[in-house]
C-alpha positions in Angstrom: 10.9 2.6 -4.7 10.2 1.6 -8.3 12.4 0.2 -11.1 15.5 0.2 -8.9 18.8 -1.1 -10.3 21.6 -1.6 -7.7 25.0 -3.2 -8.1 27.5 -3.6 -5.2 30.7 -5.4 -4.8 30.3 -5.9 -1.0 27.5 -6.0 1.6 24.4 -3.9 1.3 21.0 -3.2 2.8 17.9 -1.8 1.1 14.8 -0.3 2.8 11.7 0.6 0.8 8.6 2.0 2.6 5.2 3.2 1.6 2.7 4.8 4.0 -0.8 6.1 3.4 -3.7 7.6 5.3 -6.9 8.3 3.3 -10.2 9.4 4.9 -13.2 10.5 2.9 -16.8 11.1 3.9 -19.9 11.9 1.7 -23.0 13.3 3.3 -26.3 14.3 1.6 -29.6 15.6 3.0 -31.5 15.6 -0.3 -30.1 12.9 -2.6 -27.8 9.9 -2.8 -24.4 9.9 -1.1 -21.4 8.0 -2.5 -17.9 7.7 -1.2 -15.1 5.9 -3.0 -11.4 5.4 -2.5 -8.8 3.4 -4.4 -5.2 3.2 -3.3 -2.1 1.3 -4.6 1.0 1.1 -2.4 4.3 -0.7 -3.0 7.3 -0.9 -0.6 9.7 -1.9 -3.4 8.6 -2.6 -7.0 10.8 -4.1 -9.6 14.1 -4.4 -7.8 17.1 -5.5 -9.8 19.9 -6.2 -7.4 23.4 -7.6 -7.7 25.5 -7.9 -4.5 28.9 -9.5 -4.0 28.5 -9.9 -0.3 25.7 -10.3 2.2 22.4 -8.5 1.7 19.3 -7.4 3.4 16.1 -6.3 1.8 13.2 -4.7 3.8 10.0 -3.7 2.1 7.3 -2.2 4.3 3.8 -0.9 3.6 1.4 0.6 6.1 -2.0 2.1 5.2 -5.2 3.3 6.9 -8.2 3.9 4.7 -11.7 4.9 5.7 -14.7 5.8 3.5 -18.0 6.8 4.9 -21.3 7.8 3.2 -24.5 9.0 4.9 -27.8 10.1 3.3 -30.9 11.4 4.8 -33.3 10.8 1.9 -31.4 8.7 -0.7 -29.2 5.7 -1.0 -25.7 5.6 0.6 -22.8 3.8 -0.9 -19.2 3.5 0.5 -16.4 1.6 -1.2 -12.8 1.3 0.0 -10.2 -0.4 -2.1 -6.5 -1.0 -1.3 -3.9 -2.8 -3.3 -0.8 -3.1 -1.1 2.4 -5.2 -1.8 5.7 -5.1 0.1 8.1 -6.5 -2.5 6.9 -6.8 -6.0 9.1 -8.5 -8.7 12.6 -8.0 -9.9 15.8 -10.0 -10.3 17.8 -10.5 -7.1 21.3 -12.0 -6.9 23.2 -12.0 -3.6 26.5 -13.9 -3.3 26.5 -14.2 0.5 23.8 -14.6 3.1 20.5 -12.9 2.4 17.7 -11.6 4.6 14.5 -10.6 2.8 11.5 -9.2 4.7 8.3 -7.9 3.3 5.6 -6.6 5.6 2.2 -5.1 4.8 -0.3 -3.7 7.3 -3.6 -2.4 6.1 -6.6 -1.1 8.1 -9.4 -0.4 5.6 -13.1 0.2 6.4 -16.2 1.4 4.5 -19.4 2.3 6.2 -22.7 3.5 4.6 -25.9 4.5 6.3 -29.3 5.8 5.1 -31.3 7.6 7.7 -35.0 7.7 6.9 
């Protein structure tokens, strides 16, 4: 969810989720092998919220990212990059009780091997 504007006179609950799975593998038998990944995930980005009652905000991000590179006769390079944020910015006004939860789970791995 991005650039969200919500106004409510009573209670409200918001759930924003982002999930990703990215796998890439580069293999070369005669030259260099390079594998790269770059991911950006947001559960809720820029939330502008006005609630007259009680409120709940849940922002959840889960990601798995694997990059591999193997070369038989050259160099091998693997780079995995993840930018993950559960709740990112905004203007939040809740008149009653509020529960805010942001959770990010990332499993990211890069492996490179040169076999000579």
